[in-house]
CHARMM internal coordinates of N, CA and C (Angstrom, degrees):
IC EDIT
DIST 1 N 1 CA 1.4475
DIST 1 CA 1 C 1.5207
ANGL 1 N 1 CA 1 C 111.66
DIST 1 C 2 N 1.3040
ANGL 1 CA 1 C 2 N 117.45
DIHE 1 N 1 CA 1 C 2 N -31.39
DIST 2 N 2 CA 1.4533
ANGL 1 C 2 N 2 CA 119.85
DIHE 1 CA 1 C 2 N 2 CA -177.70
DIST 2 CA 2 C 1.5201
ANGL 2 N 2 CA 2 C 112.80
DIHE 1 C 2 N 2 CA 2 C -71.61
DIST 2 C 3 N 1.3280
ANGL 2 CA 2 C 3 N 117.36
DIHE 2 N 2 CA 2 C 3 N -14.47
DIST 3 N 3 CA 1.4579
ANGL 2 C 3 N 3 CA 119.86
DIHE 2 CA 2 C 3 N 3 CA -175.65
DIST 3 CA 3 C 1.5280
ANGL 3 N 3 CA 3 C 113.71
DIHE 2 C 3 N 3 CA 3 C -92.04
DIST 3 C 4 N 1.3329
ANGL 3 CA 3 C 4 N 118.03
DIHE 3 N 3 CA 3 C 4 N 1.74
DIST 4 N 4 CA 1.4650
ANGL 3 C 4 N 4 CA 120.17
DIHE 3 CA 3 C 4 N 4 CA 179.17
DIST 4 CA 4 C 1.5255
ANGL 4 N 4 CA 4 C 110.62
DIHE 3 C 4 N 4 CA 4 C -74.60
DIST 4 C 5 N 1.3271
ANGL 4 CA 4 C 5 N 117.29
DIHE 4 N 4 CA 4 C 5 N 145.87
DIST 5 N 5 CA 1.4624
ANGL 4 C 5 N 5 CA 120.26
DIHE 4 CA 4 C 5 N 5 CA 175.70
DIST 5 CA 5 C 1.5290
ANGL 5 N 5 CA 5 C 111.15
DIHE 4 C 5 N 5 CA 5 C -63.13
DIST 5 C 6 N 1.3116
ANGL 5 CA 5 C 6 N 116.13
DIHE 5 N 5 CA 5 C 6 N 158.82
DIST 6 N 6 CA 1.4656
ANGL 5 C 6 N 6 CA 121.48
DIHE 5 CA 5 C 6 N 6 CA -179.53
DIST 6 CA 6 C 1.5230
ANGL 6 N 6 CA 6 C 112.28
DIHE 5 C 6 N 6 CA 6 C -61.81
DIST 6 C 7 N 1.3240
ANGL 6 CA 6 C 7 N 117.87
DIHE 6 N 6 CA 6 C 7 N -19.49
DIST 7 N 7 CA 1.4646
ANGL 6 C 7 N 7 CA 120.75
DIHE 6 CA 6 C 7 N 7 CA -179.44
DIST 7 CA 7 C 1.5269
ANGL 7 N 7 CA 7 C 112.57
DIHE 6 C 7 N 7 CA 7 C -76.53
DIST 7 C 8 N 1.3356
ANGL 7 CA 7 C 8 N 117.58
DIHE 7 N 7 CA 7 C 8 N -1.38
DIST 8 N 8 CA 1.4642
ANGL 7 C 8 N 8 CA 122.58
DIHE 7 CA 7 C 8 N 8 CA 176.69
DIST 8 CA 8 C 1.5263
ANGL 8 N 8 CA 8 C 108.87
DIHE 7 C 8 N 8 CA 8 C -104.69
DIST 8 C 9 N 1.3257
ANGL 8 CA 8 C 9 N 116.15
DIHE 8 N 8 CA 8 C 9 N 132.87
DIST 9 N 9 CA 1.4637
ANGL 8 C 9 N 9 CA 120.85
DIHE 8 CA 8 C 9 N 9 CA 173.29
DIST 9 CA 9 C 1.5213
ANGL 9 N 9 CA 9 C 107.27
DIHE 8 C 9 N 9 CA 9 C -122.90
DIST 9 C 10 N 1.3277
ANGL 9 CA 9 C 10 N 115.80
DIHE 9 N 9 CA 9 C 10 N 121.56
DIST 10 N 10 CA 1.4587
ANGL 9 C 10 N 10 CA 121.80
DIHE 9 CA 9 C 10 N 10 CA -177.66
DIST 10 CA 10 C 1.5276
ANGL 10 N 10 CA 10 C 108.34
DIHE 9 C 10 N 10 CA 10 C -109.04
DIST 10 C 11 N 1.3287
ANGL 10 CA 10 C 11 N 115.66
DIHE 10 N 10 CA 10 C 11 N 125.93
DIST 11 N 11 CA 1.4605
ANGL 10 C 11 N 11 CA 121.67
DIHE 10 CA 10 C 11 N 11 CA 179.87
DIST 11 CA 11 C 1.5321
ANGL 11 N 11 CA 11 C 109.85
DIHE 10 C 11 N 11 CA 11 C -62.50
DIST 11 C 12 N 1.3268
ANGL 11 CA 11 C 12 N 116.41
DIHE 11 N 11 CA 11 C 12 N 146.83
DIST 12 N 12 CA 1.4649
ANGL 11 C 12 N 12 CA 121.44
DIHE 11 CA 11 C 12 N 12 CA -174.41
DIST 12 CA 12 C 1.5264
ANGL 12 N 12 CA 12 C 113.65
DIHE 11 C 12 N 12 CA 12 C -57.06
DIST 12 C 13 N 1.3425
ANGL 12 CA 12 C 13 N 118.08
DIHE 12 N 12 CA 12 C 13 N -40.81
DIST 13 N 13 CA 1.4654
ANGL 12 C 13 N 13 CA 118.35
DIHE 12 CA 12 C 13 N 13 CA -178.36
DIST 13 CA 13 C 1.5293
ANGL 13 N 13 CA 13 C 111.64
DIHE 12 C 13 N 13 CA 13 C -67.92
DIST 13 C 14 N 1.3219
ANGL 13 CA 13 C 14 N 117.35
DIHE 13 N 13 CA 13 C 14 N -29.47
DIST 14 N 14 CA 1.4670
ANGL 13 C 14 N 14 CA 120.90
DIHE 13 CA 13 C 14 N 14 CA 176.08
DIST 14 CA 14 C 1.5345
ANGL 14 N 14 CA 14 C 109.51
DIHE 13 C 14 N 14 CA 14 C -71.09
DIST 14 C 15 N 1.3248
ANGL 14 CA 14 C 15 N 117.13
DIHE 14 N 14 CA 14 C 15 N -42.57
DIST 15 N 15 CA 1.4696
ANGL 14 C 15 N 15 CA 120.49
DIHE 14 CA 14 C 15 N 15 CA 176.12
DIST 15 CA 15 C 1.5282
ANGL 15 N 15 CA 15 C 110.71
DIHE 14 C 15 N 15 CA 15 C -57.97
DIST 15 C 16 N 1.3297
ANGL 15 CA 15 C 16 N 115.14
DIHE 15 N 15 CA 15 C 16 N -44.84
DIST 16 N 16 CA 1.4670
ANGL 15 C 16 N 16 CA 120.01
DIHE 15 CA 15 C 16 N 16 CA -179.22
DIST 16 CA 16 C 1.5315
ANGL 16 N 16 CA 16 C 110.95
DIHE 15 C 16 N 16 CA 16 C -61.87
DIST 16 C 17 N 1.3299
ANGL 16 CA 16 C 17 N 116.43
DIHE 16 N 16 CA 16 C 17 N -44.59
DIST 17 N 17 CA 1.4682
ANGL 16 C 17 N 17 CA 120.41
DIHE 16 CA 16 C 17 N 17 CA 179.31
DIST 17 CA 17 C 1.5258
ANGL 17 N 17 CA 17 C 110.90
DIHE 16 C 17 N 17 CA 17 C -62.26
DIST 17 C 18 N 1.3194
ANGL 17 CA 17 C 18 N 117.39
DIHE 17 N 17 CA 17 C 18 N -39.65
DIST 18 N 18 CA 1.4632
ANGL 17 C 18 N 18 CA 120.73
DIHE 17 CA 17 C 18 N 18 CA 177.51
DIST 18 CA 18 C 1.5274
ANGL 18 N 18 CA 18 C 111.03
DIHE 17 C 18 N 18 CA 18 C -62.46
DIST 18 C 19 N 1.3358
ANGL 18 CA 18 C 19 N 116.26
DIHE 18 N 18 CA 18 C 19 N -46.28
DIST 19 N 19 CA 1.4660
ANGL 18 C 19 N 19 CA 120.16
DIHE 18 CA 18 C 19 N 19 CA -179.32
DIST 19 CA 19 C 1.5213
ANGL 19 N 19 CA 19 C 111.92
DIHE 18 C 19 N 19 CA 19 C -62.13
DIST 19 C 20 N 1.3372
ANGL 19 CA 19 C 20 N 116.45
DIHE 19 N 19 CA 19 C 20 N -37.04
DIST 20 N 20 CA 1.4636
ANGL 19 C 20 N 20 CA 121.24
DIHE 19 CA 19 C 20 N 20 CA -177.43
DIST 20 CA 20 C 1.5243
ANGL 20 N 20 CA 20 C 112.93
DIHE 19 C 20 N 20 CA 20 C -89.07
DIST 20 C 21 N 1.3346
ANGL 20 CA 20 C 21 N 116.21
DIHE 20 N 20 CA 20 C 21 N 1.26
DIST 21 N 21 CA 1.4648
ANGL 20 C 21 N 21 CA 122.20
DIHE 20 CA 20 C 21 N 21 CA -178.83
DIST 21 CA 21 C 1.5290
ANGL 21 N 21 CA 21 C 112.00
DIHE 20 C 21 N 21 CA 21 C 59.27
DIST 21 C 22 N 1.3332
ANGL 21 CA 21 C 22 N 116.19
DIHE 21 N 21 CA 21 C 22 N 37.42
DIST 22 N 22 CA 1.4650
ANGL 21 C 22 N 22 CA 122.29
DIHE 21 CA 21 C 22 N 22 CA 175.89
DIST 22 CA 22 C 1.5267
ANGL 22 N 22 CA 22 C 109.35
DIHE 21 C 22 N 22 CA 22 C -88.41
DIST 22 C 23 N 1.3253
ANGL 22 CA 22 C 23 N 117.12
DIHE 22 N 22 CA 22 C 23 N 157.10
DIST 23 N 23 CA 1.4663
ANGL 22 C 23 N 23 CA 119.39
DIHE 22 CA 22 C 23 N 23 CA -179.15
DIST 23 CA 23 C 1.5283
ANGL 23 N 23 CA 23 C 112.19
DIHE 22 C 23 N 23 CA 23 C -67.11
DIST 23 C 24 N 1.3142
ANGL 23 CA 23 C 24 N 114.97
DIHE 23 N 23 CA 23 C 24 N 142.41
DIST 24 N 24 CA 1.4655
ANGL 23 C 24 N 24 CA 123.17
DIHE 23 CA 23 C 24 N 24 CA 178.07
DIST 24 CA 24 C 1.5191
ANGL 24 N 24 CA 24 C 107.26
DIHE 23 C 24 N 24 CA 24 C -130.34
DIST 24 C 25 N 1.3249
ANGL 24 CA 24 C 25 N 116.34
DIHE 24 N 24 CA 24 C 25 N 136.63
DIST 25 N 25 CA 1.4628
ANGL 24 C 25 N 25 CA 121.57
DIHE 24 CA 24 C 25 N 25 CA 177.25
DIST 25 CA 25 C 1.5238
ANGL 25 N 25 CA 25 C 107.90
DIHE 24 C 25 N 25 CA 25 C -115.21
DIST 25 C 26 N 1.3286
ANGL 25 CA 25 C 26 N 116.26
DIHE 25 N 25 CA 25 C 26 N 119.36
DIST 26 N 26 CA 1.4611
ANGL 25 C 26 N 26 CA 121.10
DIHE 25 CA 25 C 26 N 26 CA 176.09
DIST 26 CA 26 C 1.5246
ANGL 26 N 26 CA 26 C 109.23
DIHE 25 C 26 N 26 CA 26 C -79.86
DIST 26 C 27 N 1.3235
ANGL 26 CA 26 C 27 N 115.65
DIHE 26 N 26 CA 26 C 27 N 131.62
DIST 27 N 27 CA 1.4634
ANGL 26 C 27 N 27 CA 122.22
DIHE 26 CA 26 C 27 N 27 CA 177.47
DIST 27 CA 27 C 1.5222
ANGL 27 N 27 CA 27 C 108.01
DIHE 26 C 27 N 27 CA 27 C -119.70
DIST 27 C 28 N 1.3125
ANGL 27 CA 27 C 28 N 116.75
DIHE 27 N 27 CA 27 C 28 N 131.48
DIST 28 N 28 CA 1.4659
ANGL 27 C 28 N 28 CA 118.62
DIHE 27 CA 27 C 28 N 28 CA 179.06
DIST 28 CA 28 C 1.5267
ANGL 28 N 28 CA 28 C 109.62
DIHE 27 C 28 N 28 CA 28 C -84.98
DIST 28 C 29 N 1.3134
ANGL 28 CA 28 C 29 N 116.29
DIHE 28 N 28 CA 28 C 29 N 155.80
DIST 29 N 29 CA 1.4635
ANGL 28 C 29 N 29 CA 120.95
DIHE 28 CA 28 C 29 N 29 CA -171.21
DIST 29 CA 29 C 1.5253
ANGL 29 N 29 CA 29 C 114.79
DIHE 28 C 29 N 29 CA 29 C -108.51
DIST 29 C 30 N 1.3164
ANGL 29 CA 29 C 30 N 119.01
DIHE 29 N 29 CA 29 C 30 N 0.29
DIST 30 N 30 CA 1.4647
ANGL 29 C 30 N 30 CA 120.49
DIHE 29 CA 29 C 30 N 30 CA -174.22
DIST 30 CA 30 C 1.5190
ANGL 30 N 30 CA 30 C 113.11
DIHE 29 C 30 N 30 CA 30 C -58.91
DIST 30 C 31 N 1.3313
ANGL 30 CA 30 C 31 N 117.25
DIHE 30 N 30 CA 30 C 31 N -45.82
DIST 31 N 31 CA 1.4661
ANGL 30 C 31 N 31 CA 119.14
DIHE 30 CA 30 C 31 N 31 CA -179.03
DIST 31 CA 31 C 1.5290
ANGL 31 N 31 CA 31 C 110.54
DIHE 30 C 31 N 31 CA 31 C -64.31
DIST 31 C 32 N 1.3219
ANGL 31 CA 31 C 32 N 117.14
DIHE 31 N 31 CA 31 C 32 N -28.50
DIST 32 N 32 CA 1.4600
ANGL 31 C 32 N 32 CA 120.59
DIHE 31 CA 31 C 32 N 32 CA 179.69
DIST 32 CA 32 C 1.5245
ANGL 32 N 32 CA 32 C 111.49
DIHE 31 C 32 N 32 CA 32 C -74.85
DIST 32 C 33 N 1.3276
ANGL 32 CA 32 C 33 N 116.40
DIHE 32 N 32 CA 32 C 33 N -36.83
DIST 33 N 33 CA 1.4615
ANGL 32 C 33 N 33 CA 119.51
DIHE 32 CA 32 C 33 N 33 CA -175.50
DIST 33 CA 33 C 1.5207
ANGL 33 N 33 CA 33 C 113.93
DIHE 32 C 33 N 33 CA 33 C -91.70
DIST 33 C 34 N 1.3311
ANGL 33 CA 33 C 34 N 117.17
DIHE 33 N 33 CA 33 C 34 N -30.87
DIST 34 N 34 CA 1.4649
ANGL 33 C 34 N 34 CA 119.98
DIHE 33 CA 33 C 34 N 34 CA -174.83
DIST 34 CA 34 C 1.5223
ANGL 34 N 34 CA 34 C 114.30
DIHE 33 C 34 N 34 CA 34 C -121.07
DIST 34 C 35 N 1.3282
ANGL 34 CA 34 C 35 N 117.56
DIHE 34 N 34 CA 34 C 35 N -11.78
DIST 35 N 35 CA 1.4567
ANGL 34 C 35 N 35 CA 119.24
DIHE 34 CA 34 C 35 N 35 CA -172.41
DIST 35 CA 35 C 1.5074
ANGL 35 N 35 CA 35 C 115.72
DIHE 34 C 35 N 35 CA 35 C -103.11
DIST 35 C 36 N 1.3149
ANGL 35 CA 35 C 36 N 117.44
DIHE 35 N 35 CA 35 C 36 N -24.82
DIST 36 N 36 CA 1.4583
ANGL 35 C 36 N 36 CA 120.26
DIHE 35 CA 35 C 36 N 36 CA -174.81
DIST 36 CA 36 C 1.5235
ANGL 36 N 36 CA 36 C 110.88
DIHE 35 C 36 N 36 CA 36 C -131.21
DIST 36 C 37 N 1.3268
ANGL 36 CA 36 C 37 N 116.45
DIHE 36 N 36 CA 36 C 37 N 148.49
DIST 37 N 37 CA 1.4649
ANGL 36 C 37 N 37 CA 119.63
DIHE 36 CA 36 C 37 N 37 CA 178.28
DIST 37 CA 37 C 1.5330
ANGL 37 N 37 CA 37 C 111.09
DIHE 36 C 37 N 37 CA 37 C -78.11
DIST 37 C 38 N 1.3045
ANGL 37 CA 37 C 38 N 115.34
DIHE 37 N 37 CA 37 C 38 N 157.87
DIST 38 N 38 CA 1.4612
ANGL 37 C 38 N 38 CA 121.66
DIHE 37 CA 37 C 38 N 38 CA 173.02
DIST 38 CA 38 C 1.5239
ANGL 38 N 38 CA 38 C 107.99
DIHE 37 C 38 N 38 CA 38 C -75.73
DIST 38 C 39 N 1.2809
ANGL 38 CA 38 C 39 N 123.09
DIHE 38 N 38 CA 38 C 39 N 137.65
DIST 39 N 39 CA 1.4559
ANGL 38 C 39 N 39 CA 130.03
DIHE 38 CA 38 C 39 N 39 CA 7.52
DIST 39 CA 39 C 1.5263
ANGL 39 N 39 CA 39 C 113.93
DIHE 38 C 39 N 39 CA 39 C -96.21
DIST 39 C 40 N 1.3339
ANGL 39 CA 39 C 40 N 117.40
DIHE 39 N 39 CA 39 C 40 N 5.47
DIST 40 N 40 CA 1.4657
ANGL 39 C 40 N 40 CA 120.29
DIHE 39 CA 39 C 40 N 40 CA 179.63
DIST 40 CA 40 C 1.5228
ANGL 40 N 40 CA 40 C 110.85
DIHE 39 C 40 N 40 CA 40 C -58.77
DIST 40 C 41 N 1.3282
ANGL 40 CA 40 C 41 N 117.31
DIHE 40 N 40 CA 40 C 41 N -39.90
DIST 41 N 41 CA 1.4680
ANGL 40 C 41 N 41 CA 120.98
DIHE 40 CA 40 C 41 N 41 CA -178.85
DIST 41 CA 41 C 1.5289
ANGL 41 N 41 CA 41 C 111.76
DIHE 40 C 41 N 41 CA 41 C -62.97
DIST 41 C 42 N 1.3166
ANGL 41 CA 41 C 42 N 116.18
DIHE 41 N 41 CA 41 C 42 N -41.63
DIST 42 N 42 CA 1.4604
ANGL 41 C 42 N 42 CA 120.01
DIHE 41 CA 41 C 42 N 42 CA -179.83
DIST 42 CA 42 C 1.5264
ANGL 42 N 42 CA 42 C 110.93
DIHE 41 C 42 N 42 CA 42 C -66.55
DIST 42 C 43 N 1.3273
ANGL 42 CA 42 C 43 N 116.56
DIHE 42 N 42 CA 42 C 43 N -42.28
DIST 43 N 43 CA 1.4702
ANGL 42 C 43 N 43 CA 120.74
DIHE 42 CA 42 C 43 N 43 CA 178.32
DIST 43 CA 43 C 1.5293
ANGL 43 N 43 CA 43 C 110.70
DIHE 42 C 43 N 43 CA 43 C -62.18
DIST 43 C 44 N 1.3307
ANGL 43 CA 43 C 44 N 117.36
DIHE 43 N 43 CA 43 C 44 N -42.40
DIST 44 N 44 CA 1.4634
ANGL 43 C 44 N 44 CA 120.51
DIHE 43 CA 43 C 44 N 44 CA 178.48
DIST 44 CA 44 C 1.5261
ANGL 44 N 44 CA 44 C 110.88
DIHE 43 C 44 N 44 CA 44 C -62.92
DIST 44 C 45 N 1.3229
ANGL 44 CA 44 C 45 N 116.66
DIHE 44 N 44 CA 44 C 45 N -43.33
DIST 45 N 45 CA 1.4637
ANGL 44 C 45 N 45 CA 120.19
DIHE 44 CA 44 C 45 N 45 CA 177.84
DIST 45 CA 45 C 1.5204
ANGL 45 N 45 CA 45 C 111.83
DIHE 44 C 45 N 45 CA 45 C -58.43
DIST 45 C 46 N 1.3192
ANGL 45 CA 45 C 46 N 116.19
DIHE 45 N 45 CA 45 C 46 N -44.27
DIST 46 N 46 CA 1.4696
ANGL 45 C 46 N 46 CA 120.11
DIHE 45 CA 45 C 46 N 46 CA 177.69
DIST 46 CA 46 C 1.5245
ANGL 46 N 46 CA 46 C 110.93
DIHE 45 C 46 N 46 CA 46 C -63.46
DIST 46 C 47 N 1.3313
ANGL 46 CA 46 C 47 N 116.51
DIHE 46 N 46 CA 46 C 47 N -42.86
DIST 47 N 47 CA 1.4711
ANGL 46 C 47 N 47 CA 120.67
DIHE 46 CA 46 C 47 N 47 CA 179.97
DIST 47 CA 47 C 1.5307
ANGL 47 N 47 CA 47 C 111.63
DIHE 46 C 47 N 47 CA 47 C -62.91
DIST 47 C 48 N 1.3320
ANGL 47 CA 47 C 48 N 116.84
DIHE 47 N 47 CA 47 C 48 N -42.45
DIST 48 N 48 CA 1.4677
ANGL 47 C 48 N 48 CA 120.17
DIHE 47 CA 47 C 48 N 48 CA 179.39
DIST 48 CA 48 C 1.5262
ANGL 48 N 48 CA 48 C 110.64
DIHE 47 C 48 N 48 CA 48 C -63.45
DIST 48 C 49 N 1.3279
ANGL 48 CA 48 C 49 N 116.71
DIHE 48 N 48 CA 48 C 49 N -44.66
DIST 49 N 49 CA 1.4586
ANGL 48 C 49 N 49 CA 119.71
DIHE 48 CA 48 C 49 N 49 CA -179.80
DIST 49 CA 49 C 1.5263
ANGL 49 N 49 CA 49 C 111.15
DIHE 48 C 49 N 49 CA 49 C -66.64
DIST 49 C 50 N 1.3433
ANGL 49 CA 49 C 50 N 117.36
DIHE 49 N 49 CA 49 C 50 N -37.59
DIST 50 N 50 CA 1.4691
ANGL 49 C 50 N 50 CA 120.76
DIHE 49 CA 49 C 50 N 50 CA 177.97
DIST 50 CA 50 C 1.5282
ANGL 50 N 50 CA 50 C 110.91
DIHE 49 C 50 N 50 CA 50 C -63.30
DIST 50 C 51 N 1.3288
ANGL 50 CA 50 C 51 N 116.98
DIHE 50 N 50 CA 50 C 51 N -38.85
DIST 51 N 51 CA 1.4676
ANGL 50 C 51 N 51 CA 120.68
DIHE 50 CA 50 C 51 N 51 CA 178.66
DIST 51 CA 51 C 1.5302
ANGL 51 N 51 CA 51 C 110.93
DIHE 50 C 51 N 51 CA 51 C -64.23
DIST 51 C 52 N 1.3206
ANGL 51 CA 51 C 52 N 116.92
DIHE 51 N 51 CA 51 C 52 N -39.62
DIST 52 N 52 CA 1.4656
ANGL 51 C 52 N 52 CA 120.82
DIHE 51 CA 51 C 52 N 52 CA 177.95
DIST 52 CA 52 C 1.5289
ANGL 52 N 52 CA 52 C 109.95
DIHE 51 C 52 N 52 CA 52 C -65.07
DIST 52 C 53 N 1.3423
ANGL 52 CA 52 C 53 N 116.39
DIHE 52 N 52 CA 52 C 53 N -46.08
DIST 53 N 53 CA 1.4706
ANGL 52 C 53 N 53 CA 120.61
DIHE 52 CA 52 C 53 N 53 CA 177.42
DIST 53 CA 53 C 1.5252
ANGL 53 N 53 CA 53 C 110.88
DIHE 52 C 53 N 53 CA 53 C -58.76
DIST 53 C 54 N 1.3384
ANGL 53 CA 53 C 54 N 117.13
DIHE 53 N 53 CA 53 C 54 N -42.62
DIST 54 N 54 CA 1.4689
ANGL 53 C 54 N 54 CA 121.84
DIHE 53 CA 53 C 54 N 54 CA -177.99
DIST 54 CA 54 C 1.5259
ANGL 54 N 54 CA 54 C 111.91
DIHE 53 C 54 N 54 CA 54 C -60.80
DIST 54 C 55 N 1.3208
ANGL 54 CA 54 C 55 N 116.66
DIHE 54 N 54 CA 54 C 55 N -27.62
DIST 55 N 55 CA 1.4669
ANGL 54 C 55 N 55 CA 120.70
DIHE 54 CA 54 C 55 N 55 CA 178.50
DIST 55 CA 55 C 1.5271
ANGL 55 N 55 CA 55 C 112.57
DIHE 54 C 55 N 55 CA 55 C -93.04
DIST 55 C 56 N 1.3348
ANGL 55 CA 55 C 56 N 116.51
DIHE 55 N 55 CA 55 C 56 N 8.04
DIST 56 N 56 CA 1.4579
ANGL 55 C 56 N 56 CA 120.29
DIHE 55 CA 55 C 56 N 56 CA 173.19
DIST 56 CA 56 C 1.5148
ANGL 56 N 56 CA 56 C 116.39
DIHE 55 C 56 N 56 CA 56 C 87.65
DIST 56 C 57 N 1.3192
ANGL 56 CA 56 C 57 N 117.74
DIHE 56 N 56 CA 56 C 57 N 15.62
DIST 57 N 57 CA 1.4634
ANGL 56 C 57 N 57 CA 120.71
DIHE 56 CA 56 C 57 N 57 CA 179.56
DIST 57 CA 57 C 1.5284
ANGL 57 N 57 CA 57 C 109.95
DIHE 56 C 57 N 57 CA 57 C -116.21
DIST 57 C 58 N 1.3075
ANGL 57 CA 57 C 58 N 115.78
DIHE 57 N 57 CA 57 C 58 N 169.33
DIST 58 N 58 CA 1.4587
ANGL 57 C 58 N 58 CA 122.24
DIHE 57 CA 57 C 58 N 58 CA 176.85
DIST 58 CA 58 C 1.5234
ANGL 58 N 58 CA 58 C 108.74
DIHE 57 C 58 N 58 CA 58 C -101.96
DIST 58 C 59 N 1.3443
ANGL 58 CA 58 C 59 N 117.38
DIHE 58 N 58 CA 58 C 59 N 124.29
DIST 59 N 59 CA 1.4590
ANGL 58 C 59 N 59 CA 119.08
DIHE 58 CA 58 C 59 N 59 CA 177.19
DIST 59 CA 59 C 1.5296
ANGL 59 N 59 CA 59 C 110.91
DIHE 58 C 59 N 59 CA 59 C -76.65
DIST 59 C 60 N 1.3144
ANGL 59 CA 59 C 60 N 115.75
DIHE 59 N 59 CA 59 C 60 N 144.69
DIST 60 N 60 CA 1.4598
ANGL 59 C 60 N 60 CA 121.59
DIHE 59 CA 59 C 60 N 60 CA 177.13
DIST 60 CA 60 C 1.5236
ANGL 60 N 60 CA 60 C 107.56
DIHE 59 C 60 N 60 CA 60 C -136.30
DIST 60 C 61 N 1.3297
ANGL 60 CA 60 C 61 N 115.48
DIHE 60 N 60 CA 60 C 61 N 85.16
DIST 61 N 61 CA 1.4607
ANGL 60 C 61 N 61 CA 119.72
DIHE 60 CA 60 C 61 N 61 CA 177.65
DIST 61 CA 61 C 1.5236
ANGL 61 N 61 CA 61 C 107.98
DIHE 60 C 61 N 61 CA 61 C -71.16
DIST 61 C 62 N 1.3272
ANGL 61 CA 61 C 62 N 116.15
DIHE 61 N 61 CA 61 C 62 N 130.42
DIST 62 N 62 CA 1.4607
ANGL 61 C 62 N 62 CA 122.52
DIHE 61 CA 61 C 62 N 62 CA -175.04
DIST 62 CA 62 C 1.5248
ANGL 62 N 62 CA 62 C 109.32
DIHE 61 C 62 N 62 CA 62 C -104.28
DIST 62 C 63 N 1.3403
ANGL 62 CA 62 C 63 N 116.02
DIHE 62 N 62 CA 62 C 63 N 132.12
DIST 63 N 63 CA 1.4633
ANGL 62 C 63 N 63 CA 120.39
DIHE 62 CA 62 C 63 N 63 CA 178.73
DIST 63 CA 63 C 1.5271
ANGL 63 N 63 CA 63 C 109.34
DIHE 62 C 63 N 63 CA 63 C -152.52
DIST 63 C 64 N 1.3252
ANGL 63 CA 63 C 64 N 115.51
DIHE 63 N 63 CA 63 C 64 N 157.36
DIST 64 N 64 CA 1.4589
ANGL 63 C 64 N 64 CA 121.55
DIHE 63 CA 63 C 64 N 64 CA 171.22
DIST 64 CA 64 C 1.5186
ANGL 64 N 64 CA 64 C 106.46
DIHE 63 C 64 N 64 CA 64 C -108.77
DIST 64 C 65 N 1.3234
ANGL 64 CA 64 C 65 N 116.28
DIHE 64 N 64 CA 64 C 65 N 116.52
DIST 65 N 65 CA 1.4627
ANGL 64 C 65 N 65 CA 122.50
DIHE 64 CA 64 C 65 N 65 CA -178.62
DIST 65 CA 65 C 1.5196
ANGL 65 N 65 CA 65 C 109.17
DIHE 64 C 65 N 65 CA 65 C -122.87
DIST 65 C 66 N 1.3165
ANGL 65 CA 65 C 66 N 116.09
DIHE 65 N 65 CA 65 C 66 N 118.12
DIST 66 N 66 CA 1.4594
ANGL 65 C 66 N 66 CA 122.17
DIHE 65 CA 65 C 66 N 66 CA 179.83
DIST 66 CA 66 C 1.5286
ANGL 66 N 66 CA 66 C 112.39
DIHE 65 C 66 N 66 CA 66 C 50.87
DIST 66 C 67 N 1.3320
ANGL 66 CA 66 C 67 N 115.75
DIHE 66 N 66 CA 66 C 67 N 42.37
DIST 67 N 67 CA 1.4552
ANGL 66 C 67 N 67 CA 121.51
DIHE 66 CA 66 C 67 N 67 CA 176.42
DIST 67 CA 67 C 1.5176
ANGL 67 N 67 CA 67 C 115.33
DIHE 66 C 67 N 67 CA 67 C 81.41
DIST 67 C 68 N 1.3272
ANGL 67 CA 67 C 68 N 116.89
DIHE 67 N 67 CA 67 C 68 N 3.19
DIST 68 N 68 CA 1.4600
ANGL 67 C 68 N 68 CA 121.25
DIHE 67 CA 67 C 68 N 68 CA 179.96
DIST 68 CA 68 C 1.5193
ANGL 68 N 68 CA 68 C 109.44
DIHE 67 C 68 N 68 CA 68 C -111.05
DIST 68 C 69 N 1.3120
ANGL 68 CA 68 C 69 N 116.96
DIHE 68 N 68 CA 68 C 69 N 134.29
DIST 69 N 69 CA 1.4619
ANGL 68 C 69 N 69 CA 121.77
DIHE 68 CA 68 C 69 N 69 CA 177.91
DIST 69 CA 69 C 1.5179
ANGL 69 N 69 CA 69 C 107.84
DIHE 68 C 69 N 69 CA 69 C -85.23
DIST 69 C 70 N 1.3169
ANGL 69 CA 69 C 70 N 115.71
DIHE 69 N 69 CA 69 C 70 N 118.72
DIST 70 N 70 CA 1.4687
ANGL 69 C 70 N 70 CA 122.11
DIHE 69 CA 69 C 70 N 70 CA -179.16
DIST 70 CA 70 C 1.5175
ANGL 70 N 70 CA 70 C 109.29
DIHE 69 C 70 N 70 CA 70 C -103.79
DIST 70 C 71 N 1.3050
ANGL 70 CA 70 C 71 N 116.12
DIHE 70 N 70 CA 70 C 71 N 130.77
DIST 71 N 71 CA 1.4571
ANGL 70 C 71 N 71 CA 122.23
DIHE 70 CA 70 C 71 N 71 CA 176.79
DIST 71 CA 71 C 1.5178
ANGL 71 N 71 CA 71 C 106.28
DIHE 70 C 71 N 71 CA 71 C -117.05
DIST 71 C 72 N 1.3262
ANGL 71 CA 71 C 72 N 114.98
DIHE 71 N 71 CA 71 C 72 N 98.90
DIST 72 N 72 CA 1.4571
ANGL 71 C 72 N 72 CA 122.03
DIHE 71 CA 71 C 72 N 72 CA -171.23
DIST 72 CA 72 C 1.5187
ANGL 72 N 72 CA 72 C 108.56
DIHE 71 C 72 N 72 CA 72 C 96.39
DIST 72 C 73 N 1.3177
ANGL 72 CA 72 C 73 N 115.85
DIHE 72 N 72 CA 72 C 73 N 125.20
DIST 73 N 73 CA 1.4638
ANGL 72 C 73 N 73 CA 120.56
DIHE 72 CA 72 C 73 N 73 CA -176.03
DIST 73 CA 73 C 1.5214
ANGL 73 N 73 CA 73 C 111.69
DIHE 72 C 73 N 73 CA 73 C -118.19
DIST 73 C 74 N 1.3240
ANGL 73 CA 73 C 74 N 114.63
DIHE 73 N 73 CA 73 C 74 N 160.92
DIST 74 N 74 CA 1.4584
ANGL 73 C 74 N 74 CA 122.36
DIHE 73 CA 73 C 74 N 74 CA 168.55
DIST 74 CA 74 C 1.5216
ANGL 74 N 74 CA 74 C 106.52
DIHE 73 C 74 N 74 CA 74 C -118.90
DIST 74 C 75 N 1.3136
ANGL 74 CA 74 C 75 N 116.25
DIHE 74 N 74 CA 74 C 75 N 171.23
DIST 75 N 75 CA 1.4708
ANGL 74 C 75 N 75 CA 119.26
DIHE 74 CA 74 C 75 N 75 CA 178.40
DIST 75 CA 75 C 1.5066
ANGL 75 N 75 CA 75 C 109.33
DIHE 74 C 75 N 75 CA 75 C -62.19
END
COOR INIT
IC SEED 1 N 1 CA 1 C
IC BUILD
């Protein structure tokens, strides 16, 4: 984790899962940002992450926000 460029921001729960060697599921964000209207997109994002959690993994939704690569998002 320490070797990532400064343009990457990794959410704390994803960092923790990596350190503990727990499963992580990457989720892409295009359908959330360009495919669905608000608030449907936000609800879908929450539902996808909840499904990953329910199966015992950590979700890591990937997005580029203002030139920064985010691995794991918050609202």
